[in-house]
KOLZALO-150578 format. One line per 8 residues: number of its first residue (from 1); their letters; for each residue x, y, z of N, C-alpha, C, O. Coordinates in pm, whole numbers. Layout:
% KOLZALO-150578
NUM) a) X,Y,Z,X,Y,Z,X,Y,Z,X,Y,Z ~ ...
END
This chain:
% KOLZALO-150578
1) xxxxxxxx) 82,-120,0,0,0,0,86,126,0,60,221,-73 ~ 190,123,85,284,236,88,353,252,-47,369,364,-96 ~ 393,139,-107,459,145,-237,365,200,-345,408,274,-433 ~ 238,163,-338,142,210,-439,119,360,-429,124,431,-529 ~ 96,409,-308,80,553,-290,210,626,-327,207,734,-386 ~ 323,567,-291,451,630,-323,473,638,-473,518,741,-523 ~ 443,529,-545,458,530,-690,366,633,-753,405,704,-845 ~ 243,640,-703,147,739,-755,201,881,-736,191,964,-826
9) xxxxxxxx) 256,909,-619,309,1043,-591,429,1074,-679,439,1184,-734 ~ 520,979,-692,641,1001,-772,608,1013,-920,666,1096,-990 ~ 516,931,-968,486,930,-1112,412,1055,-1156,423,1094,-1272 ~ 337,1118,-1066,266,1241,-1103,353,1365,-1086,313,1475,-1123 ~ 473,1347,-1030,561,1462,-1007,695,1443,-1079,709,1485,-1194 ~ 790,1380,-1014,926,1370,-1070,929,1290,-1200,995,1330,-1295 ~ 857,1179,-1204,858,1097,-1326,797,1173,-1442,848,1165,-1554 ~ 688,1246,-1418,625,1321,-1526,716,1434,-1573,722,1464,-1692
17) xxxxxxxx) 787,1498,-1480,880,1602,-1519,992,1546,-1605,1038,1612,-1698 ~ 1036,1425,-1575,1143,1363,-1654,1093,1320,-1790,1163,1336,-1890 ~ 972,1265,-1796,913,1217,-1922,762,1207,-1904,714,1135,-1816 ~ 687,1278,-1987,542,1273,-1977,490,1130,-2000,399,1085,-1930 ~ 548,1061,-2096,505,924,-2125,532,833,-2006,446,753,-1967 ~ 652,844,-1948,686,763,-1833,591,792,-1716,545,700,-1649 ~ 563,920,-1693,474,958,-1584,334,900,-1600,275,851,-1504 ~ 281,906,-1723,147,853,-1749,143,702,-1728,51,650,-1666
25) xxxxxxxx) 242,632,-1780,245,486,-1768,256,444,-1622,182,357,-1576 ~ 350,506,-1548,368,468,-1408,246,504,-1324,210,431,-1232 ~ 182,617,-1354,60,653,-1281,-51,553,-1311,-126,516,-1221 ~ -61,510,-1437,-160,408,-1471,-136,279,-1395,-231,216,-1347 ~ -10,238,-1383,23,118,-1306,-16,137,-1159,-70,46,-1097 ~ 13,255,-1104,-21,282,-964,-172,278,-942,-219,227,-840 ~ -248,329,-1037,-394,328,-1026,-447,185,-1032,-537,149,-956 ~ -392,104,-1122,-434,-36,-1130,-400,-110,-1001,-481,-188,-951
33) xxxxxxxx) -281,-87,-948,-242,-152,-823,-332,-106,-709,-367,-185,-621 ~ -368,21,-710,-457,75,-607,-593,7,-612,-652,-22,-508 ~ -645,-18,-732,-772,-89,-745,-761,-230,-686,-855,-278,-623 ~ -646,-294,-707,-625,-426,-646,-624,-416,-494,-674,-505,-425 ~ -568,-308,-442,-568,-288,-297,-710,-264,-246,-746,-312,-138 ~ -790,-190,-321,-930,-170,-282,-1004,-304,-278,-1088,-327,-191 ~ -972,-390,-374,-1033,-522,-375,-997,-599,-249,-1082,-667,-191 ~ -871,-590,-205,-832,-655,-81,-906,-594,38,-949,-665,129
41) xxxxxxxx) -920,-461,37,-984,-393,149,-1129,-435,164,-1176,-456,276 ~ -1202,-447,54,-1342,-482,65,-1361,-628,108,-1468,-666,155 ~ -1255,-709,92,-1259,-846,141,-1205,-859,283,-1190,-970,335 ~ -1174,-745,346,-1137,-749,487,-990,-745,519,-949,-790,626 ~ -907,-693,429,-763,-683,453,-718,-539,429,-779,-470,346 ~ -618,-491,497,-533,-564,592,-581,-556,737,-523,-619,825 ~ -688,-479,762,-730,-456,901,-856,-534,933,-932,-572,843 ~ -879,-558,1060,-1002,-625,1104,-1122,-531,1087,-1234,-577,1062
49) xxxxxxxx) -1098,-402,1099,-1205,-303,1091,-1234,-267,946,-1144,-228,872 ~ -1360,-279,904,-1397,-240,769,-1382,-90,749,-1349,-45,639 ~ -1404,-11,855,-1386,133,846,-1239,167,824,-1206,253,743 ~ -1150,99,896,-1006,123,877,-964,87,736,-883,158,676 ~ -1017,-22,683,-984,-60,545,-1034,44,446,-965,77,350 ~ -1154,95,468,-1209,196,378,-1126,324,382,-1100,385,279 ~ -1085,365,501,-1002,485,514,-869,466,443,-817,559,381 ~ -813,346,451,-682,319,391,-684,334,239,-582,369,180
57) xxxxxxxx) -799,308,176,-809,319,30,-912,424,-9,-979,413,-112 ~ -923,528,73,-1029,628,54,-1008,720,-66,-1106,751,-134 ~ -886,767,-97,-869,859,-210,-921,799,-340,-900,680,-368 ~ -989,880,-420,-1054,832,-543,-957,838,-661,-979,915,-755 ~ -851,759,-655,-746,766,-756,-794,723,-893,-746,774,-995 ~ -889,628,-899,-934,577,-1029,-1044,661,-1092,-1084,636,-1205 ~ -1093,762,-1019,-1185,867,-1066,-1331,826,-1080,-1418,905,-1044 ~ -1363,707,-1128,-1502,678,-1166,-1570,569,-1084,-1687,541,-1107
65) xxxxxxxx) -1499,506,-990,-1557,393,-918,-1555,420,-767,-1450,407,-704 ~ -1669,458,-710,-1673,477,-565,-1643,347,-491,-1692,241,-531 ~ -1565,355,-387,-1525,234,-314,-1647,156,-265,-1651,34,-278 ~ -1744,225,-209,-1859,153,-153,-1943,87,-262,-2005,-16,-237 ~ -1948,145,-380,-2020,81,-490,-1941,-39,-541,-1999,-142,-575 ~ -1809,-25,-545,-1724,-138,-580,-1746,-252,-482,-1759,-368,-522 ~ -1751,-220,-354,-1769,-321,-251,-1904,-390,-266,-1912,-513,-261 ~ -2011,-313,-283,-2145,-370,-292,-2158,-461,-414,-2206,-573,-403
73) xxxxxxxx) -2115,-411,-530,-2132,-490,-652,-2040,-611,-654,-2077,-717,-703 ~ -1918,-595,-601,-1824,-706,-605,-1865,-818,-509,-1853,-936,-543 ~ -1913,-783,-392,-1956,-886,-299,-2081,-957,-353,-2099,-1077,-329 ~ -2166,-886,-425,-2279,-951,-491,-2229,-1049,-597,-2285,-1157,-614 ~ -2125,-1010,-669,-2065,-1095,-770,-2011,-1225,-711,-2003,-1327,-780 ~ -1974,-1222,-583,-1916,-1340,-520,-2020,-1446,-482,-1984,-1550,-426 ~ -2147,-1422,-512,-2245,-1529,-495,-2234,-1616,-620,-2297,-1588,-722 ~ -2155,-1723,-611,-2113,-1800,-728,-2227,-1852,-816,-2208,-1860,-938
81) xxxxxxxx) -2344,-1890,-762,-2450,-1941,-850,-2495,-1843,-959,-2553,-1885,-1059 ~ -2469,-1712,-942,-2511,-1615,-1043,-2397,-1577,-1138,-2418,-1495,-1227 ~ -2278,-1634,-1120,-2163,-1594,-1200,-2193,-1601,-1349,-2246,-1701,-1398 ~ -2160,-1496,-1419,-2174,-1474,-1564,-2316,-1437,-1606,-2336,-1398,-1721 ~ -2416,-1446,-1518,-2551,-1408,-1557,-2555,-1258,-1586,-2518,-1178,-1500 ~ -2600,-1217,-1705,-2592,-1075,-1741,-2686,-985,-1662,-2671,-863,-1666 ~ -2782,-1042,-1590,-2872,-962,-1508,-2832,-963,-1361,-2835,-859,-1296 ~ -2796,-1078,-1311,-2772,-1091,-1167,-2627,-1071,-1126,-2601,-1029,-1013
89) xxxxxxxx) -2534,-1100,-1214,-2392,-1083,-1183,-2349,-943,-1225,-2344,-914,-1345 ~ -2317,-854,-1130,-2281,-716,-1165,-2155,-705,-1250,-2132,-601,-1312 ~ -2072,-810,-1254,-1947,-805,-1328,-1949,-893,-1453,-1844,-922,-1510 ~ -2068,-935,-1495,-2077,-1020,-1614,-2038,-943,-1739,-2071,-825,-1754 ~ -1967,-1010,-1830,-1930,-951,-1958,-2015,-1008,-2072,-1982,-989,-2189 ~ -2123,-1076,-2038,-2213,-1131,-2138,-2340,-1048,-2145,-2367,-966,-2057 ~ -2418,-1070,-2250,-2550,-1009,-2258,-2653,-1116,-2290,-2619,-1225,-2336 ~ -2778,-1083,-2265,-2888,-1173,-2295,-2895,-1194,-2447,-2893,-1096,-2521
97) xxxxxxxx) -2903,-1318,-2495,-2913,-1341,-2641,-3029,-1266,-2705,-3018,-1223,-2820 ~ -3139,-1248,-2631,-3252,-1174,-2689,-3216,-1027,-2710,-3256,-967,-2809 ~ -3140,-970,-2617,-3092,-833,-2634,-2995,-825,-2752,-3002,-733,-2833 ~ -2905,-923,-2759,-2807,-926,-2867,-2876,-920,-3003,-2828,-854,-3095 ~ -2987,-988,-3015,-3060,-991,-3143,-3116,-855,-3180,-3146,-832,-3297 ~ -3132,-765,-3082,-3187,-632,-3111,-3081,-528,-3143,-3114,-418,-3186 ~ -2953,-560,-3122,-2847,-463,-3143,-2826,-437,-3291,-2847,-526,-3374 ~ -2784,-316,-3323,-2753,-282,-3461,-2624,-352,-3504,-2544,-390,-3419
105) xxxxxxxx) -2603,-371,-3634,-2478,-433,-3680,-2355,-359,-3631,-2254,-422,-3598 ~ -2361,-225,-3627,-2247,-148,-3580,-2215,-175,-3435,-2098,-191,-3399 ~ -2318,-180,-3350,-2296,-208,-3208,-2243,-350,-3189,-2157,-373,-3104 ~ -2293,-444,-3268,-2243,-581,-3258,-2095,-588,-3293,-2019,-660,-3228 ~ -2054,-514,-3396,-1912,-513,-3434,-1827,-458,-3321,-1721,-513,-3290 ~ -1872,-350,-3259,-1798,-289,-3149,-1784,-388,-3033,-1676,-402,-2975 ~ -1893,-455,-3000,-1889,-547,-2887,-1807,-672,-2919,-1746,-731,-2830 ~ -1805,-711,-3045,-1719,-825,-3083,-1572,-786,-3071,-1490,-864,-3023
113) xxxxxxxx) -1539,-664,-3114,-1402,-616,-3097,-1367,-610,-2948,-1258,-650,-2908 ~ -1460,-562,-2868,-1439,-554,-2723,-1423,-691,-2660,-1374,-701,-2548 ~ -1464,-795,-2730,-1453,-930,-2677,-1320,-998,-2712,-1299,-1114,-2677 ~ -1231,-926,-2780,-1093,-971,-2797,-1009,-903,-2689,-1050,-801,-2633 ~ -894,-959,-2659,-811,-899,-2554,-763,-760,-2594,-764,-669,-2511 ~ -722,-742,-2720,-679,-609,-2762,-794,-509,-2753,-775,-397,-2706 ~ -912,-551,-2798,-1027,-461,-2791,-1063,-428,-2648,-1096,-314,-2616 ~ -1056,-529,-2560,-1091,-506,-2420,-997,-404,-2356,-1038,-323,-2273
121) xxxxxxxx) -869,-409,-2395,-771,-315,-2340,-786,-176,-2401,-776,-76,-2330 ~ -810,-170,-2532,-812,-41,-2600,-943,34,-2584,-943,154,-2555 ~ -1057,-35,-2602,-1186,34,-2594,-1268,-11,-2474,-1370,51,-2442 ~ -1225,-118,-2407,-1298,-167,-2291,-1316,-65,-2181,-1426,-56,-2125 ~ -1212,12,-2145,-1231,112,-2039,-1338,216,-2075,-1414,257,-1988 ~ -1343,257,-2201,-1444,354,-2242,-1584,294,-2235,-1674,353,-2175 ~ -1602,177,-2296,-1732,112,-2295,-1776,79,-2153,-1890,105,-2114 ~ -1685,20,-2076,-1719,-19,-1941,-1760,99,-1855,-1857,90,-1779
129) xxxxxxxx) -1686,210,-1865,-1718,326,-1783,-1847,394,-1828,-1924,443,-1744 ~ -1873,397,-1959,-1998,457,-2006,-2118,379,-1953,-2215,439,-1906 ~ -2111,247,-1960,-2222,164,-1912,-2233,173,-1760,-2343,185,-1706 ~ -2120,168,-1691,-2117,178,-1546,-2178,310,-1499,-2264,311,-1411 ~ -2134,422,-1558,-2182,553,-1515,-2328,573,-1551,-2402,638,-1477 ~ -2371,518,-1665,-2512,525,-1701,-2599,454,-1599,-2700,507,-1554 ~ -2559,333,-1563,-2636,256,-1466,-2632,321,-1328,-2733,322,-1257 ~ -2517,375,-1289,-2507,442,-1161,-2592,568,-1156,-2652,599,-1053
137) xxxxxxxx) -2598,642,-1268,-2683,761,-1274,-2830,724,-1256,-2905,796,-1190 ~ -2869,612,-1314,-3007,566,-1299,-3037,531,-1153,-3141,569,-1100 ~ -2944,458,-1089,-2963,421,-949,-2960,544,-858,-3033,550,-760 ~ -2874,640,-891,-2866,764,-814,-2998,839,-821,-3048,889,-720 ~ -3055,848,-942,-3182,917,-960,-3296,847,-887,-3389,912,-839 ~ -3288,715,-879,-3391,637,-809,-3369,633,-659,-3450,575,-586 ~ -3261,693,-613,-3224,692,-471,-3216,549,-418,-3267,517,-311 ~ -3150,463,-497,-3128,325,-454,-3046,325,-325,-2961,412,-307
145) xxxxxxxx) -3069,229,-236,-3001,228,-106,-2849,236,-118,-2786,155,-186 ~ -2793,335,-50,-2648,347,-39,-2578,412,-156,-2460,445,-146 ~ -2648,433,-268,-2580,482,-387,-2540,629,-373,-2426,665,-402 ~ -2631,711,-329,-2599,854,-318,-2488,878,-216,-2397,958,-240 ~ -2495,811,-103,-2389,826,-3,-2255,781,-59,-2153,846,-34 ~ -2254,671,-133,-2129,622,-190,-2068,725,-283,-1947,746,-282 ~ -2151,790,-364,-2099,889,-458,-2057,1018,-387,-1963,1084,-430 ~ -2127,1054,-280,-2085,1170,-202,-1948,1145,-140,-1860,1231,-146
153) xxxxxxxx) -1929,1028,-82,-1800,994,-24,-1692,986,-132,-1577,1023,-109 ~ -1730,938,-249,-1636,935,-361,-1593,1077,-397,-1476,1102,-425 ~ -1688,1171,-396,-1654,1310,-422,-1557,1366,-319,-1466,1441,-353 ~ -1577,1330,-194,-1483,1372,-89,-1346,1312,-114,-1243,1377,-93 ~ -1345,1186,-160,-1218,1121,-191,-1147,1181,-309,-1026,1163,-324 ~ -1219,1253,-394,-1156,1321,-506,-1081,1448,-464,-993,1494,-535 ~ -1117,1502,-348,-1057,1629,-305,-905,1620,-293,-836,1706,-347 ~ -850,1518,-225,-703,1511,-218,-638,1490,-354,-525,1536,-377
161) xxxxxxxx) -707,1422,-446,-652,1403,-581,-646,1537,-653,-545,1571,-715 ~ -756,1613,-645,-760,1745,-710,-655,1838,-651,-584,1906,-724 ~ -646,1840,-519,-548,1928,-454,-406,1889,-492,-323,1976,-518 ~ -378,1760,-497,-244,1714,-534,-209,1758,-676,-98,1805,-701 ~ -303,1743,-767,-276,1775,-906,-266,1926,-931,-217,1969,-1035 ~ -313,2006,-834,-295,2150,-846,-148,2189,-836,-105,2291,-890 ~ -70,2105,-765,70,2138,-741,167,2041,-810,285,2071,-825 ~ 115,1925,-852,200,1826,-918,232,1869,-1061,167,1957,-1117
169) xxxxxxxx) 333,1805,-1117,372,1837,-1255,270,1787,-1357,256,1846,-1464 ~ 199,1682,-1325,107,1620,-1420,-21,1703,-1434,-87,1729,-1334 ~ -58,1743,-1555,-184,1816,-1576,-302,1719,-1577,-284,1597,-1578 ~ -422,1775,-1575,-542,1691,-1566,-559,1601,-1688,-600,1486,-1674 ~ -529,1654,-1807,-549,1572,-1927,-460,1447,-1921,-500,1339,-1965 ~ -340,1463,-1867,-248,1350,-1856,-297,1253,-1749,-281,1132,-1763 ~ -355,1306,-1641,-406,1217,-1537,-525,1136,-1588,-538,1018,-1555 ~ -610,1199,-1668,-722,1125,-1727,-670,1013,-1816,-726,903,-1817
177) xxxxxxxx) -565,1040,-1891,-504,937,-1975,-445,827,-1888,-457,709,-1921 ~ -381,864,-1778,-324,764,-1687,-433,677,-1625,-415,556,-1610 ~ -545,739,-1589,-656,662,-1535,-707,562,-1639,-744,450,-1605 ~ -709,604,-1765,-750,513,-1872,-653,395,-1881,-694,280,-1898 ~ -524,424,-1869,-423,318,-1870,-447,222,-1754,-439,100,-1771 ~ -476,276,-1637,-503,192,-1521,-622,101,-1543,-616,-18,-1511 ~ -730,156,-1596,-849,74,-1625,-818,-30,-1733,-868,-142,-1727 ~ -735,7,-1830,-699,-87,-1937,-620,-205,-1882,-641,-319,-1922
185) xxxxxxxx) -528,-178,-1790,-451,-287,-1728,-544,-382,-1652,-526,-503,-1656 ~ -643,-327,-1584,-737,-411,-1511,-821,-497,-1604,-866,-605,-1566 ~ -842,-450,-1727,-919,-530,-1824,-844,-657,-1862,-907,-756,-1899 ~ -712,-656,-1852,-637,-780,-1876,-676,-884,-1773,-695,-1001,-1806 ~ -690,-841,-1648,-727,-934,-1541,-868,-987,-1560,-891,-1107,-1546 ~ -962,-900,-1592,-1102,-941,-1596,-1142,-1007,-1727,-1253,-1059,-1739 ~ -1052,-1007,-1827,-1088,-1053,-1962,-1148,-1194,-1961,-1251,-1217,-2025 ~ -1086,-1287,-1890,-1139,-1424,-1888,-1145,-1482,-1747,-1132,-1603,-1728
193) xxxxxxxx) -1164,-1394,-1649,-1176,-1442,-1512,-1286,-1547,-1498,-1276,-1640,-1417 ~ -1392,-1531,-1577,-1506,-1621,-1568,-1549,-1667,-1706,-1535,-1593,-1803 ~ -1602,-1786,-1713,-1655,-1840,-1837,-1797,-1892,-1816,-1834,-1929,-1705 ~ -1874,-1893,-1923,-2007,-1953,-1917,-1990,-2104,-1910,-1934,-2165,-2001 ~ -2039,-2164,-1804,-2027,-2309,-1787,-2144,-2357,-1703,-2188,-2288,-1611 ~ -2195,-2475,-1735,-2308,-2529,-1661,-2273,-2556,-1516,-2358,-2545,-1428 ~ -2148,-2592,-1489,-2104,-2617,-1353,-2059,-2487,-1288,-1969,-2420,-1339 ~ -2120,-2451,-1177,-2084,-2327,-1108,-1936,-2326,-1072,-1870,-2223,-1087
201) xxxxxxxx) -1885,-2438,-1024,-1746,-2445,-978,-1646,-2432,-1092,-1527,-2412,-1067 ~ -1693,-2444,-1217,-1603,-2437,-1333,-1607,-2302,-1402,-1558,-2288,-1514 ~ -1662,-2202,-1338,-1678,-2071,-1401,-1563,-1974,-1373,-1558,-1867,-1434 ~ -1473,-2008,-1283,-1365,-1916,-1246,-1230,-1973,-1288,-1205,-2093,-1275 ~ -1145,-1887,-1339,-1019,-1929,-1401,-906,-1943,-1301,-910,-1887,-1191 ~ -804,-2018,-1340,-675,-2021,-1274,-570,-1988,-1378,-558,-2057,-1479 ~ -492,-1883,-1354,-381,-1845,-1441,-255,-1857,-1355,-236,-1782,-1260 ~ -170,-1952,-1390,-56,-1986,-1305,62,-1891,-1323,178,-1933,-1318
209) xxxxxxxx) 34,-1768,-1345,137,-1667,-1368,191,-1619,-1234,115,-1598,-1140 ~ 322,-1602,-1226,385,-1549,-1104,469,-1426,-1136,559,-1390,-1059 ~ 440,-1361,-1249,518,-1247,-1294,461,-1114,-1248,382,-1109,-1153 ~ 499,-1006,-1316,457,-871,-1276,305,-852,-1274,254,-782,-1187 ~ 234,-913,-1369,89,-895,-1371,23,-963,-1250,-77,-913,-1198 ~ 78,-1074,-1206,24,-1139,-1086,38,-1047,-965,-52,-1040,-882 ~ 150,-977,-956,169,-881,-848,74,-762,-864,14,-717,-767 ~ 62,-713,-987,-26,-599,-1012,-170,-633,-972,-242,-547,-920
217) xxxxxxxx) -211,-757,-997,-347,-798,-967,-358,-865,-830,-464,-917,-795 ~ -251,-864,-753,-247,-924,-619,-302,-1066,-620,-390,-1103,-541 ~ -247,-1144,-713,-274,-1288,-725,-419,-1323,-757,-462,-1436,-736 ~ -494,-1225,-808,-629,-1256,-851,-631,-1338,-979,-737,-1381,-1024 ~ -512,-1361,-1037,-505,-1455,-1148,-541,-1597,-1102,-585,-1680,-1181 ~ -521,-1624,-973,-565,-1751,-914,-712,-1735,-871,-746,-1750,-754 ~ -795,-1705,-969,-928,-1654,-938,-1020,-1762,-880,-1102,-1732,-793 ~ -1006,-1885,-925,-1087,-1991,-868,-1054,-2012,-721,-1142,-2043,-640
225) xxxxxxxx) -927,-1994,-686,-886,-2006,-547,-947,-1893,-465,-996,-1914,-354 ~ -943,-1773,-522,-1000,-1657,-452,-1151,-1675,-431,-1202,-1644,-323 ~ -1223,-1723,-532,-1367,-1740,-516,-1399,-1851,-416,-1499,-1843,-344 ~ -1315,-1952,-410,-1338,-2059,-312,-1306,-2013,-170,-1368,-2060,-74 ~ -1210,-1920,-157,-1167,-1872,-25,-1151,-1720,-29,-1039,-1670,-22 ~ -1262,-1646,-39,-1252,-1500,-55,-1194,-1426,64,-1151,-1311,51 ~ -1191,-1491,182,-1136,-1424,300,-986,-1441,312,-924,-1380,399 ~ -925,-1522,226,-780,-1543,232,-709,-1424,168,-742,-1388,55
233) xxxxxxxx) -613,-1361,236,-544,-1246,178,-459,-1285,58,-423,-1401,41 ~ -430,-1187,-25,-365,-1210,-154,-233,-1285,-142,-201,-1368,-226 ~ -156,-1255,-38,-21,-1312,-28,-22,-1458,16,82,-1524,13 ~ -138,-1512,55,-148,-1653,92,-208,-1739,-19,-207,-1861,-8 ~ -259,-1677,-124,-324,-1754,-230,-228,-1849,-303,-265,-1963,-328 ~ -105,-1806,-339,-15,-1899,-410,15,-2026,-331,14,-2136,-388 ~ 42,-2014,-203,72,-2132,-122,-50,-2222,-111,-38,-2344,-114 ~ -167,-2162,-97,-290,-2240,-91,-312,-2316,-221,-354,-2431,-220
241) xxxxxxxx) -284,-2250,-332,-299,-2317,-461,-199,-2431,-477,-234,-2540,-523 ~ -73,-2407,-441,28,-2512,-453,-7,-2634,-369,14,-2748,-412 ~ -60,-2610,-251,-92,-2721,-161,-209,-2804,-211,-220,-2923,-178 ~ -297,-2745,-290,-419,-2815,-334,-441,-2798,-484,-555,-2787,-530 ~ -332,-2795,-558,-338,-2767,-702,-431,-2865,-775,-517,-2821,-852 ~ -414,-2992,-753,-496,-3090,-822,-643,-3074,-791,-728,-3085,-880 ~ -674,-3046,-666,-813,-3028,-625,-876,-2908,-694,-987,-2916,-746 ~ -801,-2794,-695,-857,-2673,-757,-877,-2693,-908,-976,-2647,-964
249) xxxxxxxx) -784,-2761,-972,-797,-2783,-1116,-910,-2880,-1149,-975,-2866,-1252 ~ -932,-2977,-1063,-1047,-3066,-1084,-1177,-2991,-1063,-1273,-3007,-1138 ~ -1179,-2908,-961,-1303,-2835,-930,-1343,-2741,-1044,-1461,-2731,-1077 ~ -1245,-2673,-1103,-1284,-2578,-1208,-1275,-2640,-1348,-1270,-2568,-1449 ~ -1274,-2773,-1353,-1282,-2848,-1479,-1170,-2811,-1577,-1191,-2807,-1698 ~ -1052,-2784,-1522,-937,-2757,-1607,-938,-2623,-1676,-872,-2607,-1779 ~ -1012,-2525,-1621,-1011,-2389,-1679,-884,-2320,-1630,-887,-2237,-1539 ~ -771,-2356,-1693,-639,-2319,-1644,-552,-2270,-1759,-555,-2327,-1869
257) xxxxxxxx) -476,-2164,-1734,-375,-2115,-1828,-243,-2104,-1754,-239,-2078,-1633 ~ -135,-2125,-1827,-3,-2122,-1763,43,-1981,-1731,109,-1959,-1629 ~ 8,-1884,-1817,59,-1748,-1798,-26,-1650,-1877,-108,-1688,-1960 ~ -5,-1522,-1849,-71,-1419,-1928,-14,-1414,-2069,-83,-1372,-2162 ~ 112,-1456,-2086,169,-1463,-2221,88,-1560,-2308,64,-1531,-2425 ~ 48,-1672,-2252,-35,-1767,-2325,-169,-1705,-2363,-219,-1728,-2473 ~ -226,-1628,-2273,-356,-1564,-2300,-343,-1460,-2411,-429,-1452,-2498 ~ -235,-1380,-2407,-213,-1283,-2514,-196,-1354,-2648,-250,-1309,-2749
265) xxxxxxxx) -122,-1463,-2650,-98,-1535,-2774,-228,-1592,-2831,-247,-1594,-2953 ~ -317,-1635,-2745,-441,-1699,-2792,-548,-1598,-2830,-618,-1615,-2929 ~ -562,-1492,-2749,-683,-1410,-2759,-659,-1263,-2789,-752,-1183,-2781 ~ -537,-1227,-2825,-513,-1086,-2853,-608,-1034,-2960,-661,-923,-2947 ~ -629,-1112,-3065,-709,-1066,-3179,-834,-1151,-3200,-902,-1135,-3302 ~ -866,-1240,-3108,-987,-1319,-3126,-1059,-1338,-2993,-999,-1328,-2886 ~ -1188,-1364,-3002,-1271,-1379,-2883,-1254,-1517,-2822,-1228,-1615,-2892 ~ -1268,-1522,-2692,-1270,-1650,-2623,-1410,-1712,-2631,-1424,-1833,-2646
273) xxxxxxxx) -1512,-1629,-2620,-1651,-1672,-2623,-1736,-1565,-2690,-1688,-1453,-2709 ~ -1861,-1596,-2727,-1947,-1493,-2786,-1990,-1390,-2682,-1982,-1415,-2562 ~ -2036,-1275,-2730,-2087,-1172,-2639,-2217,-1218,-2575,-2236,-1203,-2454 ~ -2307,-1276,-2656,-2433,-1328,-2603,-2404,-1453,-2520,-2328,-1540,-2563 ~ -2464,-1462,-2404,-2438,-1574,-2314,-2473,-1705,-2384,-2589,-1725,-2421 ~ -2376,-1794,-2401,-2400,-1914,-2482,-2490,-2018,-2416,-2540,-2108,-2485 ~ -2512,-2009,-2285,-2594,-2109,-2216,-2727,-2053,-2168,-2802,-2120,-2097 ~ -2756,-1930,-2208,-2873,-1861,-2154,-2990,-1872,-2250,-2975,-1848,-2369
281) xxxxxxxx) -3105,-1909,-2198,-3226,-1910,-2278,-3272,-1767,-2299,-3274,-1691,-2202 ~ -3310,-1728,-2420,-3356,-1590,-2443,-3473,-1555,-2352,-3566,-1634,-2333 ~ -3466,-1433,-2297,-3576,-1384,-2214,-3586,-1235,-2227,-3492,-1169,-2274 ~ -3698,-1180,-2187,-3719,-1035,-2199,-3621,-964,-2107,-3609,-1002,-1990 ~ -3550,-860,-2155,-3451,-791,-2072,-3515,-714,-1958,-3618,-649,-1976 ~ -3452,-722,-1841,-3499,-645,-1727,-3455,-501,-1737,-3520,-412,-1682 ~ -3345,-476,-1807,-3298,-340,-1828,-3206,-341,-1950,-3155,-446,-1989 ~ -3187,-227,-2006,-3107,-213,-2128,-2961,-210,-2090,-2905,-102,-2068
289) xxxx) -2896,-327,-2083,-2758,-334,-2034,-2675,-423,-2125,-2670,-544,-2101 ~ -2610,-370,-2227,-2521,-452,-2309,-2396,-491,-2231,-2368,-436,-2125 ~ -2323,-585,-2288,-2202,-635,-2221,-2097,-526,-2211,-2087,-441,-2299 ~ -2020,-528,-2102,-1914,-429,-2080,-1780,-497,-2090,-1676,-433,-2076
END
């Protein structure tokens, strides 16, 4: 956590003064790492107190995702029986086949591009944030429980970011670009975290990567392990996986990749699955929500 805040501070000041490109890239990495820290905080780490964890990750470095909304939607996502359902799973990247049939050819092309790894990284942050903010605006207008307070607190969390950037070398346009980079890095993690599968236990991936991306994502590449044991802190997941590797791989029906390099090689320019949920029976949409 100290390293993440420190990198964010250095990259928006000294690094940006040395090189604008370097500053933007390093700030994007810091923002992605910070999101991983927020994920740990909402799962109860590093402190026993949920308030202490919220305070520790309170600044709104990623700009568009209030911590409390992240916590609410992500914990809902952890109810495994709804994984990948485009209505019930807040983090699903699929859409209802009946909705898919109503999309224009242009929108279908965009969503197909977004379903490749390159597309998810390049345009995924834009599409995802547009859909996220649209849905949040709707919930805010409806005064859904907890939504307005979450956004008010998010606004308070933006104050230290705004004040810092008033004096830092990095201008706002560059910070917005860095935030986009941060969201793009996170799209690598979420690209195939889950798959449509009849078996609930086979819907979460294991990526046996131990490189820089595993650190950036705080071992969420071992996603099936995390879903099976969401209270286990990030630094204990690798040992838990090694101790029960065969069991975890049997449970998730072999949904396993050796590394992120393998994923880039396979899916950089092609989709892993269709946008429309392949196992879902067409039904009337509850709301107008295409895949993100």
